[in-house]
Biopython code that builds the backbone (N, CA, C, O; Angstrom):
import numpy as np
from Bio.PDB.StructureBuilder import StructureBuilder

atoms = [
    (1, "MET", "N", (161.309, 126.235, 81.025)),
    (1, "MET", "CA", (162.092, 125.002, 81.152)),
    (1, "MET", "C", (161.508, 124.144, 82.217)),
    (1, "MET", "O", (161.466, 122.925, 82.051)),
    (2, "ARG", "N", (161.048, 124.709, 83.319)),
    (2, "ARG", "CA", (160.414, 123.947, 84.413)),
    (2, "ARG", "C", (159.162, 123.279, 83.940)),
    (2, "ARG", "O", (158.897, 122.132, 84.301)),
    (3, "ALA", "N", (158.395, 123.953, 83.152)),
    (3, "ALA", "CA", (157.136, 123.387, 82.646)),
    (3, "ALA", "C", (157.419, 122.213, 81.696)),
    (3, "ALA", "O", (156.731, 121.193, 81.717)),
    (4, "LEU", "N", (158.448, 122.391, 80.870)),
    (4, "LEU", "CA", (158.795, 121.310, 79.946)),
    (4, "LEU", "C", (159.302, 120.115, 80.742)),
    (4, "LEU", "O", (158.940, 118.985, 80.414)),
    (5, "GLU", "N", (160.117, 120.305, 81.763)),
    (5, "GLU", "CA", (160.624, 119.244, 82.587)),
    (5, "GLU", "C", (159.479, 118.537, 83.250)),
    (5, "GLU", "O", (159.484, 117.310, 83.340)),
    (6, "LYS", "N", (158.507, 119.262, 83.713)),
    (6, "LYS", "CA", (157.335, 118.673, 84.417)),
    (6, "LYS", "C", (156.497, 117.905, 83.408)),
    (6, "LYS", "O", (155.886, 116.892, 83.748)),
    (7, "ALA", "N", (156.466, 118.373, 82.189)),
    (7, "ALA", "CA", (155.620, 117.631, 81.183)),
    (7, "ALA", "C", (156.268, 116.279, 80.839)),
    (7, "ALA", "O", (155.569, 115.372, 80.387)),
    (8, "GLY", "N", (157.581, 116.123, 81.042)),
    (8, "GLY", "CA", (158.208, 114.826, 80.872)),
    (8, "GLY", "C", (158.090, 114.314, 79.452)),
    (8, "GLY", "O", (158.465, 114.986, 78.491)),
    (9, "ASP", "N", (157.539, 113.058, 79.342)),
    (9, "ASP", "CA", (157.422, 112.333, 78.054)),
    (9, "ASP", "C", (156.623, 113.128, 77.041)),
    (9, "ASP", "O", (156.911, 113.090, 75.844)),
    (10, "ARG", "N", (155.599, 113.862, 77.527)),
    (10, "ARG", "CA", (154.795, 114.571, 76.590)),
    (10, "ARG", "C", (155.561, 115.654, 75.825)),
    (10, "ARG", "O", (155.188, 116.025, 74.711)),
    (11, "ALA", "N", (156.619, 116.146, 76.431)),
    (11, "ALA", "CA", (157.443, 117.202, 75.768)),
    (11, "ALA", "C", (158.589, 116.643, 74.906)),
    (11, "ALA", "O", (159.121, 117.331, 74.035)),
    (12, "GLU", "N", (158.947, 115.403, 75.168)),
    (12, "GLU", "CA", (160.124, 114.828, 74.638)),
    (12, "GLU", "C", (160.073, 114.849, 73.081)),
    (12, "GLU", "O", (161.047, 115.244, 72.440)),
    (13, "ALA", "N", (158.995, 114.444, 72.511)),
    (13, "ALA", "CA", (158.885, 114.401, 71.055)),
    (13, "ALA", "C", (159.153, 115.801, 70.451)),
    (13, "ALA", "O", (159.980, 115.956, 69.552)),
    (14, "GLY", "N", (158.434, 116.807, 70.970)),
    (14, "GLY", "CA", (158.616, 118.152, 70.456)),
    (14, "GLY", "C", (160.050, 118.648, 70.635)),
    (14, "GLY", "O", (160.585, 119.321, 69.754)),
    (15, "LEU", "N", (160.667, 118.328, 71.751)),
    (15, "LEU", "CA", (162.052, 118.782, 71.975)),
    (15, "LEU", "C", (162.969, 118.130, 71.010)),
    (15, "LEU", "O", (163.888, 118.775, 70.504)),
    (16, "ARG", "N", (162.756, 116.832, 70.721)),
    (16, "ARG", "CA", (163.603, 116.157, 69.717)),
    (16, "ARG", "C", (163.397, 116.660, 68.320)),
    (16, "ARG", "O", (164.353, 116.697, 67.546)),
    (17, "GLU", "N", (162.172, 117.058, 67.950)),
    (17, "GLU", "CA", (161.859, 117.701, 66.700)),
    (17, "GLU", "C", (162.533, 118.983, 66.560)),
    (17, "GLU", "O", (163.062, 119.290, 65.491)),
    (18, "ALA", "N", (162.547, 119.786, 67.623)),
    (18, "ALA", "CA", (163.250, 121.102, 67.623)),
    (18, "ALA", "C", (164.710, 120.944, 67.350)),
    (18, "ALA", "O", (165.299, 121.741, 66.620)),
    (19, "LEU", "N", (165.333, 119.887, 67.947)),
    (19, "LEU", "CA", (166.754, 119.698, 67.783)),
    (19, "LEU", "C", (166.988, 119.204, 66.346)),
    (19, "LEU", "O", (167.991, 119.598, 65.751)),
    (20, "ALA", "N", (166.141, 118.382, 65.767)),
    (20, "ALA", "CA", (166.363, 117.907, 64.439)),
    (20, "ALA", "C", (166.171, 118.981, 63.426)),
    (20, "ALA", "O", (166.830, 118.969, 62.386)),
    (21, "ALA", "N", (165.267, 119.942, 63.692)),
    (21, "ALA", "CA", (164.981, 120.966, 62.731)),
    (21, "ALA", "C", (166.164, 121.896, 62.580)),
    (21, "ALA", "O", (166.306, 122.574, 61.562)),
    (22, "GLY", "N", (167.053, 121.932, 63.639)),
    (22, "GLY", "CA", (168.234, 122.720, 63.519)),
    (22, "GLY", "C", (167.955, 124.224, 63.705)),
    (22, "GLY", "O", (166.919, 124.601, 64.254)),
    (23, "GLN", "N", (168.867, 125.063, 63.254)),
    (23, "GLN", "CA", (168.714, 126.500, 63.319)),
    (23, "GLN", "C", (168.401, 127.012, 64.664)),
    (23, "GLN", "O", (167.658, 127.986, 64.787)),
    (24, "LEU", "N", (168.944, 126.390, 65.724)),
    (24, "LEU", "CA", (168.732, 126.902, 67.106)),
    (24, "LEU", "C", (170.018, 127.546, 67.576)),
    (24, "LEU", "O", (171.117, 127.188, 67.152)),
    (25, "SER", "N", (169.853, 128.462, 68.422)),
    (25, "SER", "CA", (171.006, 129.147, 69.038)),
    (25, "SER", "C", (171.730, 128.080, 69.847)),
    (25, "SER", "O", (171.140, 127.081, 70.259)),
    (26, "LEU", "N", (172.996, 128.309, 70.060)),
    (26, "LEU", "CA", (173.863, 127.366, 70.839)),
    (26, "LEU", "C", (173.202, 127.216, 72.264)),
    (26, "LEU", "O", (173.082, 126.110, 72.792)),
    (27, "GLU", "N", (172.797, 128.343, 72.835)),
    (27, "GLU", "CA", (172.186, 128.368, 74.151)),
    (27, "GLU", "C", (170.931, 127.507, 74.223)),
    (27, "GLU", "O", (170.777, 126.708, 75.147)),
    (28, "LEU", "N", (170.029, 127.665, 73.247)),
    (28, "LEU", "CA", (168.805, 126.913, 73.246)),
    (28, "LEU", "C", (169.047, 125.393, 72.958)),
    (28, "LEU", "O", (168.370, 124.517, 73.497)),
    (29, "ARG", "N", (169.979, 125.157, 72.141)),
    (29, "ARG", "CA", (170.334, 123.722, 71.837)),
    (29, "ARG", "C", (170.868, 123.077, 73.174)),
    (29, "ARG", "O", (170.448, 121.978, 73.536)),
    (30, "ARG", "N", (171.737, 123.736, 73.847)),
    (30, "ARG", "CA", (172.267, 123.155, 75.145)),
    (30, "ARG", "C", (171.136, 122.964, 76.148)),
    (30, "ARG", "O", (171.078, 121.951, 76.845)),
    (31, "ARG", "N", (170.240, 123.942, 76.216)),
    (31, "ARG", "CA", (169.098, 123.778, 77.192)),
    (31, "ARG", "C", (168.225, 122.568, 76.847)),
    (31, "ARG", "O", (167.816, 121.788, 77.706)),
    (32, "ILE", "N", (167.962, 122.458, 75.529)),
    (32, "ILE", "CA", (167.124, 121.337, 75.170)),
    (32, "ILE", "C", (167.864, 119.991, 75.394)),
    (32, "ILE", "O", (167.248, 119.026, 75.847)),
    (33, "GLU", "N", (169.122, 119.926, 75.093)),
    (33, "GLU", "CA", (169.888, 118.701, 75.338)),
    (33, "GLU", "C", (169.959, 118.369, 76.836)),
    (33, "GLU", "O", (169.788, 117.211, 77.217)),
    (34, "ASN", "N", (170.200, 119.340, 77.657)),
    (34, "ASN", "CA", (170.165, 119.142, 79.146)),
    (34, "ASN", "C", (168.867, 118.651, 79.593)),
    (34, "ASN", "O", (168.799, 117.717, 80.392)),
    (35, "LEU", "N", (167.790, 119.252, 79.102)),
    (35, "LEU", "CA", (166.462, 118.825, 79.425)),
    (35, "LEU", "C", (166.218, 117.336, 79.041)),
    (35, "LEU", "O", (165.705, 116.551, 79.838)),
    (36, "LEU", "N", (166.591, 116.994, 77.841)),
    (36, "LEU", "CA", (166.406, 115.639, 77.345)),
    (36, "LEU", "C", (167.224, 114.615, 78.198)),
    (36, "LEU", "O", (166.809, 113.486, 78.464)),
    (37, "ASP", "N", (168.375, 115.100, 78.582)),
    (37, "ASP", "CA", (169.212, 114.229, 79.552)),
    (37, "ASP", "C", (168.469, 113.991, 80.826)),
    (37, "ASP", "O", (168.501, 112.874, 81.341)),
    (38, "LYS", "N", (167.792, 114.989, 81.372)),
    (38, "LYS", "CA", (167.003, 114.812, 82.579)),
    (38, "LYS", "C", (165.823, 113.936, 82.426)),
    (38, "LYS", "O", (165.425, 113.231, 83.353)),
    (39, "LEU", "N", (165.240, 113.976, 81.225)),
    (39, "LEU", "CA", (164.050, 113.168, 80.938)),
    (39, "LEU", "C", (164.417, 111.697, 80.644)),
    (39, "LEU", "O", (163.557, 110.824, 80.763)),
    (40, "SER", "N", (165.647, 111.414, 80.270)),
    (40, "SER", "CA", (166.053, 110.088, 79.922)),
    (40, "SER", "C", (165.810, 109.052, 81.022)),
    (40, "SER", "O", (165.161, 108.037, 80.773)),
    (41, "PRO", "N", (166.322, 109.291, 82.237)),
    (41, "PRO", "CA", (166.069, 108.283, 83.293)),
    (41, "PRO", "C", (164.553, 108.263, 83.574)),
    (41, "PRO", "O", (163.923, 109.308, 83.733)),
    (42, "ALA", "N", (164.012, 107.091, 83.627)),
    (42, "ALA", "CA", (162.575, 106.997, 83.831)),
    (42, "ALA", "C", (162.177, 107.328, 85.260)),
    (42, "ALA", "O", (162.753, 106.818, 86.221)),
    (43, "SER", "N", (161.176, 108.197, 85.376)),
    (43, "SER", "CA", (160.649, 108.522, 86.673)),
    (43, "SER", "C", (159.824, 107.361, 87.265)),
    (43, "SER", "O", (159.458, 106.435, 86.540)),
    (44, "PRO", "N", (159.543, 107.405, 88.534)),
    (44, "PRO", "CA", (158.709, 106.301, 89.139)),
    (44, "PRO", "C", (157.421, 106.148, 88.379)),
    (44, "PRO", "O", (157.000, 105.026, 88.100)),
    (45, "GLU", "N", (156.766, 107.274, 88.027)),
    (45, "GLU", "CA", (155.533, 107.190, 87.314)),
    (45, "GLU", "C", (155.655, 106.579, 86.007)),
    (45, "GLU", "O", (154.806, 105.769, 85.636)),
    (46, "THR", "N", (156.651, 106.904, 85.268)),
    (46, "THR", "CA", (156.947, 106.281, 83.886)),
    (46, "THR", "C", (157.147, 104.785, 84.086)),
    (46, "THR", "O", (156.613, 103.971, 83.332)),
    (47, "LEU", "N", (157.932, 104.425, 85.125)),
    (47, "LEU", "CA", (158.185, 102.998, 85.328)),
    (47, "LEU", "C", (156.897, 102.213, 85.646)),
    (47, "LEU", "O", (156.731, 101.067, 85.227)),
    (48, "ARG", "N", (155.992, 102.864, 86.398)),
    (48, "ARG", "CA", (154.686, 102.263, 86.675)),
    (48, "ARG", "C", (153.893, 101.983, 85.369)),
    (48, "ARG", "O", (153.327, 100.915, 85.135)),
    (49, "MET", "N", (153.916, 103.043, 84.561)),
    (49, "MET", "CA", (153.099, 102.947, 83.322)),
    (49, "MET", "C", (153.689, 101.857, 82.415)),
    (49, "MET", "O", (152.945, 101.118, 81.771)),
    (50, "LEU", "N", (154.986, 101.761, 82.367)),
    (50, "LEU", "CA", (155.700, 100.777, 81.491)),
    (50, "LEU", "C", (155.398, 99.360, 82.016)),
    (50, "LEU", "O", (155.203, 98.415, 81.250)),
    (51, "ARG", "N", (155.370, 99.263, 83.292)),
    (51, "ARG", "CA", (155.073, 97.923, 83.851)),
    (51, "ARG", "C", (153.610, 97.535, 83.642)),
    (51, "ARG", "O", (153.288, 96.363, 83.444)),
    (52, "ALA", "N", (152.741, 98.528, 83.689)),
    (52, "ALA", "CA", (151.352, 98.270, 83.422)),
    (52, "ALA", "C", (151.216, 97.806, 81.909)),
    (52, "ALA", "O", (150.465, 96.875, 81.618)),
    (53, "LEU", "N", (151.915, 98.435, 81.018)),
    (53, "LEU", "CA", (151.847, 98.048, 79.590)),
    (53, "LEU", "C", (152.363, 96.664, 79.447)),
    (53, "LEU", "O", (151.821, 95.896, 78.652)),
    (54, "GLU", "N", (153.422, 96.283, 80.198)),
    (54, "GLU", "CA", (153.974, 94.902, 80.104)),
    (54, "GLU", "C", (152.904, 93.927, 80.612)),
    (54, "GLU", "O", (152.732, 92.856, 80.029)),
    (55, "VAL", "N", (152.211, 94.261, 81.643)),
    (55, "VAL", "CA", (151.196, 93.374, 82.169)),
    (55, "VAL", "C", (150.073, 93.136, 81.124)),
    (55, "VAL", "O", (149.642, 92.009, 80.881)),
    (56, "LEU", "N", (149.615, 94.298, 80.504)),
    (56, "LEU", "CA", (148.571, 94.187, 79.450)),
    (56, "LEU", "C", (149.070, 93.310, 78.312)),
    (56, "LEU", "O", (148.335, 92.477, 77.783)),
    (57, "GLU", "N", (150.304, 93.506, 77.951)),
    (57, "GLU", "CA", (150.821, 92.673, 76.815)),
    (57, "GLU", "C", (150.865, 91.201, 77.198)),
    (57, "GLU", "O", (150.531, 90.345, 76.379)),
    (58, "ASN", "N", (151.264, 90.894, 78.413)),
    (58, "ASN", "CA", (151.358, 89.460, 78.802)),
    (58, "ASN", "C", (150.027, 88.837, 79.112)),
    (58, "ASN", "O", (149.879, 87.618, 79.017)),
    (59, "VAL", "N", (149.058, 89.635, 79.477)),
    (59, "VAL", "CA", (147.703, 89.089, 79.739)),
    (59, "VAL", "C", (147.084, 88.571, 78.410)),
    (59, "VAL", "O", (146.435, 87.525, 78.406)),
    (60, "ARG", "N", (147.278, 89.285, 77.310)),
    (60, "ARG", "CA", (146.849, 88.896, 75.945)),
    (60, "ARG", "C", (145.386, 88.627, 75.814)),
    (60, "ARG", "O", (144.974, 87.843, 74.959)),
    (61, "THR", "N", (144.563, 89.272, 76.664)),
    (61, "THR", "CA", (143.069, 89.157, 76.454)),
    (61, "THR", "C", (142.597, 90.200, 75.450)),
    (61, "THR", "O", (143.317, 91.157, 75.167)),
    (62, "PRO", "N", (141.396, 90.024, 74.911)),
    (62, "PRO", "CA", (140.877, 91.013, 74.051)),
    (62, "PRO", "C", (140.708, 92.392, 74.747)),
    (62, "PRO", "O", (140.879, 93.445, 74.133)),
    (63, "GLU", "N", (140.363, 92.334, 76.058)),
    (63, "GLU", "CA", (140.168, 93.597, 76.803)),
    (63, "GLU", "C", (141.608, 94.309, 76.908)),
    (63, "GLU", "O", (141.723, 95.521, 76.725)),
    (64, "ALA", "N", (142.605, 93.545, 77.190)),
    (64, "ALA", "CA", (143.937, 94.106, 77.288)),
    (64, "ALA", "C", (144.381, 94.714, 75.966)),
    (64, "ALA", "O", (145.004, 95.775, 75.935)),
    (65, "ARG", "N", (144.064, 94.052, 74.909)),
    (65, "ARG", "CA", (144.411, 94.596, 73.562)),
    (65, "ARG", "C", (143.624, 95.911, 73.295)),
    (65, "ARG", "O", (144.165, 96.844, 72.701)),
    (66, "LYS", "N", (142.383, 95.974, 73.724)),
    (66, "LYS", "CA", (141.633, 97.184, 73.610)),
    (66, "LYS", "C", (142.279, 98.411, 74.289)),
    (66, "LYS", "O", (142.347, 99.502, 73.722)),
    (67, "VAL", "N", (142.753, 98.176, 75.540)),
    (67, "VAL", "CA", (143.419, 99.138, 76.296)),
    (67, "VAL", "C", (144.736, 99.598, 75.605)),
    (67, "VAL", "O", (145.040, 100.785, 75.493)),
    (68, "LEU", "N", (145.472, 98.591, 75.162)),
    (68, "LEU", "CA", (146.720, 98.914, 74.405)),
    (68, "LEU", "C", (146.409, 99.724, 73.125)),
    (68, "LEU", "O", (147.131, 100.663, 72.788)),
    (69, "GLN", "N", (145.380, 99.366, 72.458)),
    (69, "GLN", "CA", (144.981, 100.135, 71.236)),
    (69, "GLN", "C", (144.710, 101.568, 71.610)),
    (69, "GLN", "O", (145.178, 102.498, 70.952)),
    (70, "LYS", "N", (143.951, 101.739, 72.670)),
    (70, "LYS", "CA", (143.564, 103.111, 73.056)),
    (70, "LYS", "C", (144.811, 103.881, 73.477)),
    (70, "LYS", "O", (144.922, 105.066, 73.164)),
    (71, "LEU", "N", (145.741, 103.258, 74.166)),
    (71, "LEU", "CA", (147.006, 103.946, 74.596)),
    (71, "LEU", "C", (147.872, 104.249, 73.375)),
    (71, "LEU", "O", (148.557, 105.271, 73.336)),
    (72, "ALA", "N", (147.840, 103.345, 72.360)),
    (72, "ALA", "CA", (148.635, 103.530, 71.140)),
    (72, "ALA", "C", (148.123, 104.701, 70.302)),
    (72, "ALA", "O", (148.851, 105.184, 69.434)),
    (73, "SER", "N", (146.926, 105.162, 70.528)),
    (73, "SER", "CA", (146.411, 106.300, 69.809)),
    (73, "SER", "C", (146.559, 107.608, 70.556)),
    (73, "SER", "O", (145.912, 108.607, 70.240)),
    (74, "GLY", "N", (147.471, 107.577, 71.605)),
    (74, "GLY", "CA", (147.626, 108.754, 72.417)),
    (74, "GLY", "C", (148.557, 109.830, 71.682)),
    (74, "GLY", "O", (148.660, 109.881, 70.457)),
    (75, "VAL", "N", (149.170, 110.616, 72.498)),
    (75, "VAL", "CA", (149.993, 111.765, 72.006)),
    (75, "VAL", "C", (151.138, 111.211, 71.129)),
    (75, "VAL", "O", (151.960, 110.443, 71.629)),
    (76, "PRO", "N", (151.207, 111.564, 69.893)),
    (76, "PRO", "CA", (152.225, 111.139, 68.977)),
    (76, "PRO", "C", (153.600, 111.405, 69.575)),
    (76, "PRO", "O", (153.848, 112.481, 70.121)),
    (77, "GLY", "N", (154.495, 110.420, 69.472)),
    (77, "GLY", "CA", (155.838, 110.606, 69.957)),
    (77, "GLY", "C", (156.018, 110.398, 71.441)),
    (77, "GLY", "O", (157.156, 110.237, 71.882)),
    (78, "ALA", "N", (154.932, 110.392, 72.268)),
    (78, "ALA", "CA", (155.081, 110.179, 73.677)),
    (78, "ALA", "C", (155.530, 108.787, 73.983)),
    (78, "ALA", "O", (155.193, 107.869, 73.236)),
    (79, "ARG", "N", (156.254, 108.580, 75.013)),
    (79, "ARG", "CA", (156.848, 107.288, 75.237)),
    (79, "ARG", "C", (155.766, 106.240, 75.482)),
    (79, "ARG", "O", (155.895, 105.110, 75.012)),
    (80, "LEU", "N", (154.677, 106.595, 76.224)),
    (80, "LEU", "CA", (153.587, 105.633, 76.461)),
    (80, "LEU", "C", (152.936, 105.218, 75.144)),
    (80, "LEU", "O", (152.597, 104.048, 74.963)),
    (81, "THR", "N", (152.765, 106.139, 74.254)),
    (81, "THR", "CA", (152.169, 105.820, 72.939)),
    (81, "THR", "C", (153.075, 104.875, 72.185)),
    (81, "THR", "O", (152.624, 103.860, 71.655)),
    (82, "ARG", "N", (154.390, 105.214, 72.135)),
    (82, "ARG", "CA", (155.345, 104.369, 71.363)),
    (82, "ARG", "C", (155.439, 102.954, 72.003)),
    (82, "ARG", "O", (155.535, 101.959, 71.284)),
    (83, "GLU", "N", (155.412, 102.878, 73.273)),
    (83, "GLU", "CA", (155.520, 101.560, 73.922)),
    (83, "GLU", "C", (154.237, 100.764, 73.703)),
    (83, "GLU", "O", (154.297, 99.549, 73.518)),
    (84, "ALA", "N", (153.096, 101.412, 73.720)),
    (84, "ALA", "CA", (151.797, 100.659, 73.488)),
    (84, "ALA", "C", (151.827, 100.194, 72.045)),
    (84, "ALA", "O", (151.436, 99.062, 71.765)),
    (85, "LYS", "N", (152.280, 101.033, 71.118)),
    (85, "LYS", "CA", (152.316, 100.575, 69.677)),
    (85, "LYS", "C", (153.272, 99.350, 69.548)),
    (85, "LYS", "O", (152.968, 98.389, 68.841)),
    (86, "ALA", "N", (154.429, 99.413, 70.247)),
    (86, "ALA", "CA", (155.379, 98.364, 70.144)),
    (86, "ALA", "C", (154.794, 97.041, 70.785)),
    (86, "ALA", "O", (155.043, 95.943, 70.288)),
    (87, "ALA", "N", (154.025, 97.190, 71.881)),
    (87, "ALA", "CA", (153.414, 96.001, 72.493)),
    (87, "ALA", "C", (152.402, 95.362, 71.529)),
    (87, "ALA", "O", (152.355, 94.137, 71.423)),
    (88, "LEU", "N", (151.562, 96.198, 70.798)),
    (88, "LEU", "CA", (150.649, 95.659, 69.879)),
    (88, "LEU", "C", (151.356, 95.006, 68.675)),
    (88, "LEU", "O", (150.911, 93.982, 68.156)),
    (89, "THR", "N", (152.409, 95.596, 68.270)),
    (89, "THR", "CA", (153.237, 94.977, 67.222)),
    (89, "THR", "C", (153.735, 93.583, 67.610)),
    (89, "THR", "O", (153.623, 92.608, 66.867)),
    (90, "ARG", "N", (154.294, 93.557, 68.827)),
    (90, "ARG", "CA", (154.765, 92.230, 69.312)),
    (90, "ARG", "C", (153.632, 91.225, 69.481)),
    (90, "ARG", "O", (153.840, 90.016, 69.379)),
    (91, "LEU", "N", (152.442, 91.733, 69.740)),
    (91, "LEU", "CA", (151.321, 90.800, 69.821)),
    (91, "LEU", "C", (150.779, 90.366, 68.467)),
    (91, "LEU", "O", (149.853, 89.560, 68.375)),
    (92, "GLY", "N", (151.368, 90.909, 67.440)),
    (92, "GLY", "CA", (150.951, 90.512, 66.119)),
    (92, "GLY", "C", (149.815, 91.321, 65.506)),
    (92, "GLY", "O", (149.261, 90.978, 64.462)),
    (93, "ARG", "N", (149.502, 92.380, 66.182)),
    (93, "ARG", "CA", (148.384, 93.234, 65.716)),
    (93, "ARG", "C", (149.010, 94.623, 65.486)),
    (93, "ARG", "O", (149.349, 95.288, 66.465)),
    (94, "PRO", "N", (149.171, 95.071, 64.282)),
    (94, "PRO", "CA", (149.766, 96.363, 64.082)),
    (94, "PRO", "C", (148.871, 97.476, 64.666)),
    (94, "PRO", "O", (147.646, 97.375, 64.597)),
    (95, "PRO", "N", (149.473, 98.535, 65.239)),
    (95, "PRO", "CA", (148.643, 99.590, 65.808)),
    (95, "PRO", "C", (147.944, 100.354, 64.709)),
    (95, "PRO", "O", (148.429, 100.436, 63.581)),
    (96, "SER", "N", (146.778, 100.922, 65.059)),
    (96, "SER", "CA", (146.051, 101.733, 64.156)),
    (96, "SER", "C", (146.663, 103.073, 63.982)),
    (96, "SER", "O", (147.542, 103.406, 64.777)),
    (97, "SER", "N", (146.301, 103.879, 63.035)),
    (97, "SER", "CA", (146.867, 105.194, 62.877)),
    (97, "SER", "C", (146.176, 106.176, 63.790)),
    (97, "SER", "O", (146.579, 107.337, 63.853)),
    (98, "GLY", "N", (145.133, 105.743, 64.511)),
    (98, "GLY", "CA", (144.402, 106.645, 65.392)),
    (98, "GLY", "C", (143.337, 107.497, 64.665)),
    (98, "GLY", "O", (142.823, 108.460, 65.235)),
    (99, "LYS", "N", (143.018, 107.155, 63.451)),
    (99, "LYS", "CA", (142.055, 107.944, 62.645)),
    (99, "LYS", "C", (140.684, 107.292, 62.758)),
    (99, "LYS", "O", (139.719, 107.777, 62.167)),
]
sb = StructureBuilder()
sb.init_structure("model")
sb.init_model(0)
sb.init_chain("A")
sb.init_seg("    ")
for serial, (resi, resn, name, xyz) in enumerate(atoms, 1):
    if name == "N":
        sb.init_residue(resn, " ", resi, " ")
    sb.init_atom(name, np.array(xyz, "f"), 0.0, 1.0, " ", f" {name:<3s}", serial, name[0])
structure = sb.get_structure()
C-alpha cells in the first residue's frame, strides 16, 4: 500500500481498473478506495506539473506543442498524460495514440 501511495498518479489508473473489474474482497475494495481518496488531493509536485502544462498550453509555440505531445504519450491513464492530451485537444490538435 505504501508503494502504491508513493507511486501516486502512476498507480491511479490501475487502481481504478481494479475497482471497475469487480470481484474484489471487501477488504481490498476498501483499501483501494482509501488509497484513491488519499491520491485525490493534488500533491505539491502534481500541482507544479499541472501548472507547467498550463504554461505550455498558453505559450502556444511549436516547441511547447512538441513537449505536450511527448507528455501526452506517457503512461496511459496517468494524470499528467490525461492533462497533456486535454491541453492538446484544447489547442485544436488531437493527441496522437503514441504509436
